[in-house]
C-alpha positions as CSV (number, residue, x, y, z in Angstrom):
1,X,-155.0,217.1,146.8
2,X,-151.5,217.7,145.4
3,X,-151.6,214.5,143.4
4,X,-154.9,215.5,141.9
5,X,-153.7,219.0,141.2
6,X,-150.5,217.8,139.4
7,X,-152.6,215.4,137.4
8,X,-154.8,218.2,136.1
9,X,-151.8,220.5,135.5
10,X,-150.1,217.8,133.4
11,X,-153.3,217.2,131.4
12,X,-153.6,220.9,130.6
13,X,-149.9,221.5,130.0
14,X,-149.0,218.1,128.6
15,X,-146.2,219.5,126.5
16,X,-144.6,220.9,129.6
17,X,-144.9,218.1,132.1
18,X,-141.2,217.8,132.6
19,X,-141.0,221.4,133.6
20,X,-144.0,221.0,135.9
21,X,-142.2,218.3,137.8
22,X,-139.0,220.4,138.0
23,X,-140.9,223.3,139.4
24,X,-143.3,221.4,141.8
25,X,-140.8,218.9,143.3
26,X,-138.6,221.5,145.2
27,X,-141.7,223.5,146.1
28,X,-143.9,221.1,148.1
29,X,-143.2,222.8,151.4
30,X,-144.2,226.1,150.0
31,X,-147.3,224.6,148.4
32,X,-148.4,223.0,151.7
33,X,-147.9,226.3,153.6
34,X,-150.2,228.1,151.2
35,X,-152.7,225.3,151.4
36,X,-153.0,225.6,155.1
37,X,-153.1,229.4,155.1
38,X,-155.8,229.4,152.5
39,X,-153.9,231.6,150.0
40,X,-154.1,229.9,146.6
41,X,-152.4,232.7,144.6
42,X,-149.5,230.2,144.3
43,X,-151.6,228.3,141.7
44,X,-151.4,231.2,139.3
45,X,-147.7,231.5,139.8
46,X,-147.2,227.7,139.4
47,X,-149.1,227.7,136.1
48,X,-147.2,230.8,134.9
49,X,-143.7,229.6,135.7
50,X,-144.4,226.2,134.1
51,X,-143.9,228.1,130.8
52,X,-140.6,229.2,129.4
53,X,-139.6,232.8,129.5
54,X,-140.3,233.1,125.8
55,X,-143.8,231.7,126.4
56,X,-144.5,233.9,129.4
57,X,-143.4,237.1,127.6
58,X,-145.5,236.1,124.6
59,X,-148.5,235.9,126.9
60,X,-148.1,239.3,128.5
61,X,-145.6,238.4,131.2
62,X,-142.8,240.5,132.5
63,X,-139.2,239.7,133.5
64,X,-136.5,241.5,135.4
65,X,-132.8,240.6,135.8
66,X,-129.2,241.8,135.7
67,X,-126.4,242.0,133.1
68,X,-123.4,239.8,133.9
69,X,-120.0,241.4,133.0
70,X,-117.9,239.7,135.6
71,X,-117.1,236.6,133.5
72,X,-117.3,234.3,136.6
73,X,-119.5,231.2,137.2
74,X,-119.4,231.9,140.9
75,X,-121.2,235.2,140.5
76,X,-123.6,233.7,138.0
77,X,-124.5,230.9,140.4
78,X,-124.9,233.2,143.3
79,X,-127.2,235.6,141.5
80,X,-129.3,232.7,140.1
81,X,-130.2,231.9,143.7
82,X,-131.6,235.4,144.3
83,X,-134.8,235.2,142.4
84,X,-134.3,237.0,139.1
85,X,-136.4,235.6,136.3
86,X,-133.6,236.1,133.7
87,X,-129.9,237.0,133.6
88,X,-128.0,238.3,130.5
89,X,-124.6,236.9,130.1
90,X,-122.6,239.4,128.1
91,X,-120.1,238.3,125.5
92,X,-120.0,241.8,123.8
93,X,-118.4,244.1,126.3
94,X,-116.9,241.6,128.8
95,X,-114.1,239.1,128.6
96,X,-116.6,236.3,128.5
97,X,-116.1,233.9,125.6
98,X,-117.6,230.6,124.5
99,X,-115.7,228.5,127.1
100,X,-116.2,230.8,130.1
101,X,-119.8,231.5,129.0
102,X,-120.4,227.7,128.9
103,X,-119.2,227.5,132.6
104,X,-121.6,230.4,133.5
105,X,-124.5,228.6,131.9
106,X,-123.7,225.4,133.9
107,X,-123.6,227.5,137.1
108,X,-127.0,229.1,136.5
109,X,-128.5,225.6,135.7
110,X,-126.9,224.2,138.9
111,X,-128.5,227.0,141.0
112,X,-131.9,226.6,139.4
113,X,-131.9,222.9,139.9
114,X,-132.0,223.4,143.7
115,X,-134.4,226.4,143.7
116,X,-138.2,226.6,143.5
117,X,-137.8,228.9,140.5
118,X,-135.7,229.0,137.4
119,X,-133.6,231.9,136.3
120,X,-133.3,231.7,132.6
121,X,-130.0,232.7,130.9
122,X,-129.9,235.1,128.0
123,X,-126.6,235.3,126.1
124,X,-125.7,238.6,124.4
125,X,-123.4,237.6,121.6
126,X,-120.7,240.0,120.2
127,X,-122.3,240.3,116.8
128,X,-124.6,238.6,114.3
129,X,-122.1,235.9,113.6
130,X,-123.8,232.6,112.8
131,X,-120.8,230.5,113.8
132,X,-120.6,232.2,117.2
133,X,-124.4,231.9,117.7
134,X,-124.1,228.1,116.9
135,X,-121.5,227.6,119.5
136,X,-123.5,229.5,122.1
137,X,-126.7,227.6,121.3
138,X,-124.9,224.3,121.4
139,X,-123.8,225.0,125.0
140,X,-127.1,226.4,126.2
141,X,-129.6,224.1,127.9
142,X,-133.1,225.4,127.2
143,X,-135.2,227.3,128.1
144,X,-133.1,230.4,127.5
145,X,-132.4,233.1,125.0
146,X,-130.0,235.0,122.8
147,X,-129.6,238.8,122.3
148,X,-127.9,240.0,119.2
149,X,-126.6,243.6,119.3
150,X,-126.4,246.3,116.6
151,X,-129.2,245.1,114.4
152,X,-130.2,247.9,112.0
153,X,-132.4,246.3,109.3
154,X,-134.8,243.5,108.6
155,X,-132.2,241.6,106.5
156,X,-129.9,241.3,109.5
157,X,-132.9,240.3,111.7
158,X,-133.7,237.5,109.2
159,X,-130.1,236.3,109.3
160,X,-130.3,236.1,113.1
161,X,-133.5,234.0,113.0
162,X,-132.0,231.7,110.3
163,X,-128.9,231.2,112.4
164,X,-130.9,230.1,115.5
165,X,-133.1,227.6,113.6
166,X,-132.4,224.1,112.3
167,X,-133.6,223.2,108.9
168,X,-137.3,222.2,109.2
169,X,-137.9,218.7,110.5
170,X,-141.0,216.5,110.3
171,X,-141.6,216.9,114.1
172,X,-141.3,220.7,114.1
173,X,-142.6,221.7,110.7
174,X,-146.1,222.6,111.9
175,X,-145.2,224.3,115.2
176,X,-144.8,227.8,113.7
177,X,-146.1,227.9,110.1
178,X,-144.9,231.4,109.5
179,X,-141.2,230.5,110.1
180,X,-139.1,228.7,107.5
181,X,-136.2,226.4,108.3
182,X,-132.9,227.8,109.4
183,X,-129.3,227.2,108.7
184,X,-128.0,226.2,112.1
185,X,-125.6,223.3,111.9
186,X,-126.7,220.1,113.7
187,X,-124.6,218.1,116.2
188,X,-127.6,217.4,118.5
189,X,-126.4,214.0,119.8
190,X,-123.1,215.4,121.1
191,X,-123.9,218.9,122.6
192,X,-124.7,220.1,126.1
193,X,-127.9,221.7,124.8
194,X,-129.5,218.3,124.2
195,X,-127.8,216.9,127.4
196,X,-125.7,214.8,124.9
197,X,-128.9,213.3,123.4
198,X,-130.5,212.4,126.7
199,X,-133.2,215.1,126.0
200,X,-135.2,213.4,123.4
201,X,-137.4,216.5,122.6
202,X,-134.5,219.0,122.1
203,X,-135.5,219.7,118.5
204,X,-138.9,220.7,119.7
205,X,-137.5,222.7,122.6
206,X,-135.2,224.6,120.3
207,X,-138.1,225.9,118.4
208,X,-140.5,226.3,121.3
209,X,-138.4,227.7,124.2
210,X,-135.6,229.7,122.6
211,X,-136.1,233.4,123.1
212,X,-134.7,235.5,120.2
213,X,-134.1,239.2,120.8
214,X,-132.3,241.8,118.7
215,X,-130.8,245.0,120.0
216,X,-131.6,248.4,118.3
217,X,-128.9,250.9,119.2
218,X,-128.7,253.5,116.3
219,X,-130.8,256.0,114.6
220,X,-130.9,253.8,111.5
221,X,-132.1,250.9,113.6
222,X,-134.9,253.0,115.1
223,X,-136.1,253.9,111.7
224,X,-136.2,250.2,110.7
225,X,-138.0,248.9,113.9
226,X,-141.3,248.2,112.1
227,X,-139.5,246.0,109.5
228,X,-137.2,244.4,112.1
229,X,-140.0,243.6,114.6
230,X,-142.1,242.1,111.8
231,X,-139.6,239.4,111.0
232,X,-141.1,236.0,111.9
233,X,-139.0,234.5,114.8
234,X,-138.0,237.9,116.4
235,X,-139.6,237.7,119.8
236,X,-138.4,241.0,121.3
237,X,-136.7,244.2,120.4
238,X,-134.2,245.3,123.0
239,X,-133.3,249.0,123.1
240,X,-129.8,250.2,124.0
241,X,-130.4,253.7,125.5
242,X,-126.7,254.5,126.0
243,X,-125.8,253.6,122.4
244,X,-128.9,255.5,121.1
245,X,-127.8,258.6,122.9
246,X,-124.3,258.1,121.5
247,X,-125.6,257.6,118.0
248,X,-126.8,261.3,117.9
249,X,-123.6,262.6,119.5
250,X,-125.0,263.0,123.0
251,X,-123.7,260.0,124.9
252,X,-125.5,259.6,128.3
253,X,-127.4,262.9,128.1
254,X,-130.8,261.4,128.7
255,X,-132.4,264.7,129.6
256,X,-131.7,266.1,126.2
257,X,-134.8,266.5,124.1
258,X,-133.4,264.8,121.0
259,X,-132.2,261.8,123.0
260,X,-135.5,261.4,124.9
261,X,-137.5,261.8,121.7
262,X,-135.5,259.2,119.9
263,X,-136.0,256.7,122.8
264,X,-139.7,257.4,122.9
265,X,-140.0,257.0,119.2
266,X,-138.2,253.6,119.4
267,X,-140.5,252.5,122.3
268,X,-143.7,253.4,120.4
269,X,-142.5,251.7,117.3
270,X,-141.9,248.4,119.2
271,X,-145.2,248.6,121.1
272,X,-147.0,249.0,117.8
273,X,-145.3,245.8,116.5
274,X,-145.7,242.1,117.1
275,X,-142.5,242.0,119.2
276,X,-142.3,242.8,122.9
277,X,-140.3,245.7,124.2
278,X,-137.1,245.3,126.3
279,X,-134.2,247.5,127.4
280,X,-131.7,248.4,130.0
281,X,-132.9,250.8,132.7
282,X,-131.6,254.2,131.8
283,X,-130.6,256.7,134.5
284,X,-133.5,258.7,135.8
285,X,-136.1,255.9,135.2
286,X,-137.4,253.5,137.7
287,X,-138.1,249.9,136.9
288,X,-141.8,250.4,137.7
289,X,-142.0,253.3,135.3
290,X,-140.5,251.2,132.5
291,X,-143.0,248.3,133.1
292,X,-145.8,250.8,133.3
293,X,-144.6,252.3,130.0
294,X,-145.0,249.0,128.2
295,X,-141.7,247.2,128.7
296,X,-141.9,243.4,129.1
297,X,-138.3,242.7,129.9
298,X,-136.0,245.1,131.9
299,X,-132.3,244.7,132.7
300,X,-131.9,247.0,135.7
301,X,-128.4,246.4,137.1
302,X,-124.9,245.1,136.4
303,X,-123.2,242.5,138.6
304,X,-120.0,244.5,138.8
305,X,-122.1,247.6,139.6
306,X,-123.8,245.7,142.5
307,X,-120.4,244.7,143.8
308,X,-119.0,248.2,143.4
309,X,-121.9,249.9,145.3
310,X,-121.9,247.2,148.1
311,X,-118.1,247.5,148.5
312,X,-118.3,251.3,148.6
313,X,-121.0,251.2,151.3
314,X,-119.1,248.6,153.3
315,X,-115.9,250.7,153.1
316,X,-117.8,253.8,154.2
317,X,-119.2,252.0,157.2
318,X,-115.8,250.7,158.2
319,X,-114.0,254.0,157.7
320,X,-116.7,255.8,159.7
321,X,-116.3,253.3,162.5
322,X,-112.6,253.9,162.6
323,X,-113.1,257.7,162.7
324,X,-115.3,257.3,165.8
325,X,-112.4,255.9,167.9
């Protein structure tokens, strides 16, 4: 039964056969369990997760995961075992740089290789710098994504897309007819992203499986969302609620009418566009509320925040126990 099923799946998803094998191989025990219990909902999940995060989100999927500020591959590997569908490696507000970020990407891949699911890395770069983007992309094994902060206009959004794309090749020219070739420098035979040229379809993967998001964090950016989101190659618009509140002089005051109205206006503008809506979870909002409101991707926690809260609770338990003596 499993052999027949895999055969049909590979026929339907012939372009993703390698991913199917990666997902199915470590999951045979789970598959057998569901077969004998008669619960075949796993088939839907299997088909869904055979796609990259970019493809899932483009087909109405959702994703939840943390922001990583700790700049350590140990934490990245640990959290990749938890079950998040994505993790954002932050290069903007953390000490993470190209080298340490490279190590975190390898740690996430290592964890995913032994799990029945894949946590996809998304790298938030410091700025829309094509050289920095190139270095990140050269170190990222796909599928995965990039997030570019402080994008305020369509011109910058176009520059982001150009920096993530190679010049058009014969094998990729017809994949997305609305996107022109980019300006990304090519060192494909010698980079980790292509497994040092052992991944023969990397040029196709780079166009098919790379998620591109831009972050809107200012009043000017909100005004430009229709034009930004309409740029071919921009998959998602990621709202920065803290920066949005700061941009109107009311940092963190999410109950203020001006702040809440600005965020709602930004949300509606993205939902009316071709791009999907993404954001950090703002205080006072639940993850369910955000998904119900039309968000496709939510970043709901920070690794250092998880450590801080767990440590505080552990210390409280220990101190309370000592007081009981």
